[in-house]
Every structure is written in structure tokens, then in C-alpha cells.
C-alpha positions in Angstrom: 0.1 -23.2 20.7 2.9 -24.3 23.0 4.8 -22.0 25.1 8.5 -21.4 24.7 11.3 -21.6 27.3 12.8 -18.1 26.6 11.8 -14.8 24.7 14.2 -12.8 22.7 13.1 -9.2 22.3 15.0 -7.1 19.7 14.8 -3.2 19.7 15.7 -2.6 15.9 17.8 0.4 14.9 19.3 1.6 11.8 22.8 0.7 12.6 22.6 -1.1 15.7 19.9 -3.3 17.8 19.6 -4.3 21.2 18.5 -7.9 22.2 17.0 -9.1 25.5 16.5 -12.5 26.4 14.1 -13.7 29.4 12.9 -16.7 30.8 9.5 -17.8 32.0 9.8 -15.6 35.2 10.9 -12.5 33.3 14.5 -12.8 34.4 17.1 -11.5 32.2 19.3 -14.1 30.7 21.2 -12.0 28.0 21.4 -8.3 27.2 23.5 -7.1 24.2 23.8 -4.3 21.8 24.6 -5.7 18.5 25.6 -4.0 15.0 23.4 -4.5 12.0 25.7 -6.7 10.5 25.5 -10.3 9.5 28.4 -11.7 11.5 27.3 -10.0 14.8 23.8 -11.1 14.2 24.8 -14.7 13.4 26.7 -14.6 16.7 23.9 -13.4 18.6 21.5 -16.1 17.2 24.1 -18.8 18.2 24.3 -17.4 21.7 20.5 -17.3 22.1 20.1 -20.7 20.8 22.9 -22.0 23.3 20.5 -20.7 25.9 17.6 -22.6 24.6 16.4 -23.9 21.2 12.9 -23.3 22.3 12.9 -19.6 21.7 10.4 -17.0 20.4 11.9 -13.9 18.8 10.0 -10.5 19.1 10.7 -7.5 17.0 9.3 -4.1 16.9 9.8 -3.5 13.0 9.1 -5.8 10.3 11.1 -4.1 7.4 13.8 -1.7 6.7 16.6 -2.0 9.4 15.0 -5.4 10.5 15.3 -7.0 7.0 18.6 -8.7 7.6 17.9 -9.9 10.9 14.6 -11.3 10.0 16.1 -13.0 6.9 18.8 -14.6 9.1 16.1 -15.8 11.6 14.0 -17.2 8.6 17.2 -19.1 7.4 17.5 -20.6 10.9 13.9 -21.6 11.1 13.0 -19.5 14.1 9.7 -18.4 15.4 9.0 -14.6 15.3 6.4 -12.4 16.3 5.9 -8.6 15.8 4.8 -5.7 18.0 4.2 -2.3 16.4 6.2 0.7 17.8 3.1 2.3 19.1 2.1 -1.0 21.0 5.6 -1.1 22.6 5.4 2.6 23.5 2.2 2.0 25.1 3.2 -0.9 27.0 6.2 0.9 28.3 4.0 3.1 30.5 3.0 0.1 32.4 6.4 -0.7 33.7 8.2 0.9 36.4 10.4 3.8 35.6 10.1 6.6 33.0 13.5 6.3 31.5 13.7 5.2 27.8 16.8 3.3 26.6 17.1 0.5 23.9 17.8 -1.9 26.5 14.4 -1.1 28.3 12.5 -1.2 25.1 14.0 -4.7 24.2 12.9 -5.9 27.7 9.5 -4.7 27.0 9.3 -6.2 23.7 10.5 -9.5 25.1 8.1 -9.5 28.1 5.2 -8.4 26.1 5.9 -11.5 23.7 6.0 -13.5 27.0 2.7 -12.5 28.7 0.4 -11.9 25.4 -1.2 -14.8 23.6 -2.7 -12.6 21.0 0.3 -11.9 18.9 0.4 -13.3 15.3 3.5 -15.2 14.0 5.6 -13.0 11.8 6.0 -14.5 8.2 7.9 -12.4 5.6 6.3 -14.1 2.8 8.0 -15.9 -0.2 10.2 -14.5 -2.9 7.2 -13.4 -5.0 5.6 -11.5 -2.3 8.8 -9.8 -1.2 9.5 -8.5 -4.9 5.8 -7.5 -5.2 6.2 -5.5 -2.1 9.1 -3.8 -3.5 7.6 -3.0 -6.7 4.2 -1.7 -5.5 6.0 0.5 -3.0 8.2 2.0 -5.6 5.2 2.4 -7.8 3.1 4.3 -5.3 6.3 6.7 -4.5 6.5 7.5 -8.3 2.7 7.9 -8.6 2.9 10.5 -5.7 5.9 12.1 -7.1 3.9 12.5 -10.5 0.9 13.9 -8.6 3.0 16.6 -6.8 4.7 17.4 -10.2 1.4 17.9 -12.0 0.0 20.0 -9.2 2.9 22.2 -9.4 2.7 22.2 -13.3 -1.1 23.2 -12.9 -0.4 26.0 -10.4 2.1 27.5 -12.7 0.1 27.4 -15.8 -2.7 28.9 -14.1 -0.7 32.2 -13.3 -0.2 32.8 -17.1 -2.8 30.9 -19.1 -6.0 30.0 -17.1 -8.1 29.1 -20.3 -5.5 26.4 -21.2 -5.2 25.2 -17.6 -9.0 24.7 -17.7 -8.8 22.8 -21.0 -5.8 20.4 -20.6 -6.0 17.0 -18.9 -2.7 16.5 -17.3 -3.4 12.8 -16.9 -3.1 12.4 -20.6 0.3 12.0 -22.1 -0.7 14.0 -25.3 -1.7 17.2 -23.3 1.5 17.1 -21.3 3.5 16.8 -24.5 1.8 19.7 -25.8 3.2 22.0 -22.8 6.6 20.9 -23.3 6.5 22.9 -26.6 3.7 25.4 -26.3 2.8 27.2 -23.1 1.9 31.0 -23.9 -1.1 32.1 -25.7 0.7 34.2 -28.1 3.0 31.5 -29.2 0.1 29.1 -29.7 -1.7 31.7 -32.1 1.3 32.2 -34.0 1.8 28.6 -34.4 -1.9 27.8 -35.4 -3.7 24.5 -35.4 -1.8 22.8 -38.4 1.6 23.5 -37.2 1.0 22.4 -33.7 -0.9 19.3 -34.9 2.3 18.5 -37.2 4.6 19.0 -34.1 2.5 16.6 -32.0 2.4 13.9 -34.6 6.1 14.0 -34.8 6.3 13.1 -31.3 3.6 10.2 -31.8 0.9 11.7 -29.9 -2.7 10.3 -30.5 -5.5 12.8 -31.2 -3.2 15.4 -32.2 -5.8 17.3 -34.2 -8.1 17.5 -31.3 -5.4 18.6 -28.9 -4.0 21.4 -31.3 -7.6 22.8 -31.8 -8.1 22.8 -28.1 -5.0 24.7 -27.5 -5.5 27.3 -30.1 -9.3 27.9 -29.0 -7.9 28.5 -25.5 -5.2 31.0 -26.8 -7.9 32.8 -28.8 -10.0 33.3 -25.5 -6.9 35.1 -23.7 -5.2 38.0 -25.8 -3.5 39.5 -22.9 0.1 38.8 -21.8 0.6 38.5 -18.1 3.7 39.9 -16.3 6.3 37.3 -16.0 4.8 35.1 -18.8 8.2 34.4 -20.5 9.8 32.9 -17.4 6.7 31.3 -16.3 6.3 29.6 -19.5 9.8 28.2 -19.3 9.1 26.8 -16.0 5.9 25.2 -17.3 7.9 23.4 -20.1 10.3 22.3 -17.4 7.7 20.9 -15.2 5.9 19.2 -18.2 9.2 17.5 -19.2 9.6 16.5 -15.7 6.3 14.5 -15.7 7.2 12.5 -19.0 10.0 10.2 -17.5 7.7 9.6 -14.3 4.9 8.3 -16.8 7.4 6.1 -18.3 8.7 4.7 -15.2 5.2 4.1 -14.0 4.4 2.2 -17.2 7.6 0.1 -16.7 6.7 -0.8 -13.2 3.2 -1.9 -14.3 4.8 -4.2 -16.6 7.2 -5.8 -14.0 4.3 -6.0 -11.5 2.0 -7.8 -13.7 4.6 -10.2 -14.9 6.0 -11.1 -11.3 2.5 -11.3 -10.0 1.4 -14.1 -12.5 4.4 -16.2 -11.0 2.5 -16.4 -7.8 0.7 -19.6 -7.1 -2.4 -17.7 -6.1 -2.4 -15.4 -9.1 -5.0 -17.3 -11.1 -7.4 -17.7 -8.2 -7.0 -13.9 -7.5 -7.5 -12.8 -10.9 -10.8 -14.9 -11.2 -12.6 -12.5 -8.7 -14.3 -9.8 -10.7 -12.8 -6.3 -10.3 -9.5 -7.8 -9.3 -6.7 -7.0 -11.9 -3.1 -7.6 -11.9 -2.1 -4.4 -10.0 -4.7 -4.9 -7.3 -3.9 -8.5 -6.9 -0.2 -7.5 -6.7 -1.1 -5.1 -3.8 -3.1 -7.8 -2.1 -0.3 -10.3 -2.2 2.4 -7.6 -1.3 0.3 -6.6 1.9 -0.7 -10.1 3.1 2.3 -12.1 2.0 0.1 -14.3 0.1 -0.2 -16.8 3.0 -4.0 -16.9 4.4 -2.6 -19.4 7.3 -1.0 -16.3 8.9 -4.5 -14.9 9.5 -6.1 -17.9 10.5 -9.7 -16.8 9.5 -11.4 -14.3 7.3 -12.4 -12.2 10.3 -8.7 -11.6 11.2 -8.0 -10.7 7.6 -10.8 -8.3 7.5 -9.5 -6.7 11.0 -6.0 -6.3 9.2 -7.6 -4.6 6.4 -9.9 -2.2 8.5 -13.2 -3.9 7.3 -14.1 -5.5 10.5 -15.8 -2.7 12.7 -14.9 -2.8 16.5 -17.1 -1.8 19.2 -16.8 1.4 21.1 -19.1 1.1 24.0 -18.9 2.6 27.4 -21.6 2.6 30.4 -25.1 2.9 28.9 -23.9 3.5 25.3 -23.9 0.4 23.4 -24.0 -0.7 20.0 -21.4 1.8 18.6 -19.1 0.2 15.8 -16.2 2.0 14.6 -13.2 1.2 12.1 -10.2 0.0 14.0 -7.4 2.7 14.4 -4.7 0.3 13.5 -5.2 -1.5 10.0 -3.3 -1.8 6.7 -4.4 1.2 4.5 -2.8 -0.4 1.4 -5.0 -3.5 1.7 -8.0 -1.4 2.4 -7.5 0.6 -0.6 -6.8 -2.6 -2.9 -10.2 -4.1 -1.7 -12.2 -0.8 -1.9 -10.9 -0.2 -5.6 -11.8 -3.7 -6.4 -15.2 -3.3 -5.1 -15.6 -0.4 -7.0 -14.3 -1.9 -10.4 -16.6 -5.1 -9.8 -19.9 -3.0 -10.0 -20.1 -2.9 -13.8 -18.9 -6.4 -14.6 -20.2 -8.6 -11.6 -24.0 -8.9 -11.2 -23.6 -10.4 -7.6 -21.7 -7.3 -6.5 -24.2 -4.9 -8.1 -27.0 -6.6 -6.3 -25.3 -6.7 -2.9 -24.3 -3.1 -3.2 -27.9 -2.1 -4.4 -29.3 -4.0 -1.3 -27.1 -2.1 1.0 -28.0 1.3 -0.6 -31.8 0.5 0.0 -31.0 -0.3 3.4 -29.9 3.2 3.9 -26.3 3.1 3.6 -24.4 5.7 1.7 -22.2 5.0 -1.1 -18.9 4.7 0.9 -20.4 2.5 3.4 -22.0 0.3 0.9 -18.9 -0.1 -0.9 -16.8 -1.0 2.3 -19.5 -3.6 3.0 -19.2 -5.1 -0.3 -15.3 -4.9 0.0 -15.7 -7.1 3.3 -18.0 -9.5 1.5 -15.6 -9.9 -1.3 -12.5 -10.3 0.9 -14.4 -13.1 2.9 -14.9 -14.7 -0.7 -11.2 -14.4 -1.6 -10.1 -15.7 1.6 -11.9 -18.8 1.0 -11.0 -19.0 -2.5 -7.3 -19.0 -1.8 -7.9 -21.3 1.2 -9.5 -23.9 -1.2 -7.5 -23.0 -4.2 -10.7 -22.6 -6.1 -11.4 -19.8 -8.8 -14.5 -17.7 -8.4 -17.7 -18.5 -10.0 -21.1 -16.7 -9.7 -23.6 -19.0 -7.6 -26.4 -20.1 -9.8 -29.9 -18.7 -9.0 -31.9 -20.8 -6.4 -35.2 -21.6 -7.7 -38.4 -22.2 -5.6 -39.6 -25.8 -5.5 -42.8 -26.4 -7.7 
């Protein structure tokens, strides 16, 4: 890797950034506060390139307020690197002075990019990867919102109708639909199985008869009306109605994610790995950008995913391996879930998992080991553009 002539560090803010340009001796060549606006950012880029075209840009944020600057730098074919905010904060302690300003942070960012050689190149990813990052992030937000809404619904229902709260599965659309119309024991007993079944069928609920029977049995198990039941029942109905549109949005996002994911050039290769479906494949592309060259090796990709244990030795204590503190939890989640999903369908995964269990590893440890093994395979598959195929058994020579 060639050493650039100058380094441009940018402390990213929501409305304004501060840019600092230094040379090989750490001398400050330019220091400027710029608005997060295309015109001012283009002017900054032009002024920096006027100093030297051999420049490495460094930022402390790779999304959000930095998106416009990164997009402009990409369009100008500029090299970029990224330091986390935590790395900048820790590095600041090694510089003289205790003050904190945007100008000082920009200098620290530029100087760290100058002296360090372990910083990876920032590659925002192609159009499909960026779209998948947006879609998967939104889906995760909606799933969290749905979980919070269901927890509130369950807590409210528990206060007036514990028997029904034990019986319903709020992950199923039909059970949530039931609560939009029937919440109190007395009302369910008055309606009876047939009327509730007809009401559910009118809303196109599958298994309406079983749901209606379950509700009536729960109502017959509780004959007492609790204080505040009327208002609480209305709140249950309101909360249940709030879950329905979230379910619909999740379904819409799933369709959009799958359609966009299949447009990615690595989609076929990723889907060939057992246990890796469109949603998990989309999360893999969204978190990595889909470009394995950015990582250089499977080991670096595993470190990014938190699947490469790091040594924690000191003095006479050696051999301690711990998960790194900084890793991408979204990528770890995708690989962990795909490892779980591969066990029923992939004999090779099942054999490896059982071998790790026989070595004394717990269920979680064995799954993490399997996730690491599968990540190595996926990295090689994408590198070679080859789909997964189970290795044929090796037979002993006669």
C-alpha cells in the first residue's frame, strides 16, 4: 500500500463538519468548518485536491450525517478510511491537552489515519447493498416496534383475562385478530363458539374454529369480572389493532427485501449455502457491502462478525480467548441464525455440530463454531463465484 502525501480528517456532525488536512510531518495545511451541504462540500474537496491529489480521507462516521460527503467522495474516486468514534475518543487521550473541540477531533482523525496502517478502506457498497441496508434496518425497527406492542398487549390482557393470555399466541395473526373484537370473558361466553367462528371467518382467519373454541374454553375458566375490565378490554382492542398494520408492513418489507436481494450478483451463490435464505442473505449483503475484497481474508471477515476469538493473556496467564469487543452484531446474528437453520437440512453442518458437542462444547459454542466454519466457506464461495456443494465422502483405498 502506497503512502499518500496528505491526509484529510473530517469530524462528522449533523449540520456541520470540521475538516483538517495534514502532511507527512503532521503539519496542518487546512482547517475548516463546512456545512453539510453539497456546494460547500464540493468546494472543500476541490481545495483539498488543489493541495495534492494524493490524499486519503478519514471520517469518524460511515452513515447518517456522513452520507452526503461519502457519496461525493465516491463520485470523485477518492480513497477513504473509517475510524470509529470510540477509537477517536481513546486516541485523543494520547495527544497533548484535555480540551475537546471539533477542530481537535478532526486533527486526531487525520493523524491517526497518517500513523496507522491497519485501517481498512471504506467502501460504501453498490446500489443493491445500500438499498438492502435501508430495507433491513427498517424491517428490524418495525419488528422491534411489533415486539414492544405485543408485550404491552400481553401485559394488559393479563390484568383482566389470565386464562386467555395463557392460551393465545400473539405471533399468529388469527389470535391477534380475535383480540380486536373479543377481549372479556363474559362477552366471549355470550357470543359462543359459532358466532366467534363466523366473525373470524369473515375476516379471513385460518383455523377460525380452533381459535373460537380456545377462546370460549378460556372464558369458561374465568367467571369473575375484574375491576376496570371494560376500559382495559378497550385498551386490549386498541393495542391489538396497532399490531395488525405492523404485521402488514413486515410482510411488505420481506417481499421488497427478497426482490432486491435477488438482483445482487452474489445472490445465487449465497442462497446455495444451506440455511441461508433471502432475508439472512440480504442482511449479509447489507452488513458487508457484498464486496469480500474489502476484508482481504476470511479471518478478517470473521473478526468483523465477532467469530474470531481474540487472546486475552497477561503475565503467566495465557491461552485465554474471548470474543472481540468491537464487531458487527447484525452480521453475527445472520450467521448464527443461518447455522441454526442449516442443522436439519445440511448433513455436513449436522456432523460438524455434533463433533463440537462431543468435544464438550455447549450448544451456543458449537453453533458459533459452525457459524465460523460456514462464514469461511461463504467467503471462499463469493471469492470464486462458486455455489455450495457437499463434498463427496472420501473412501479408503482398497
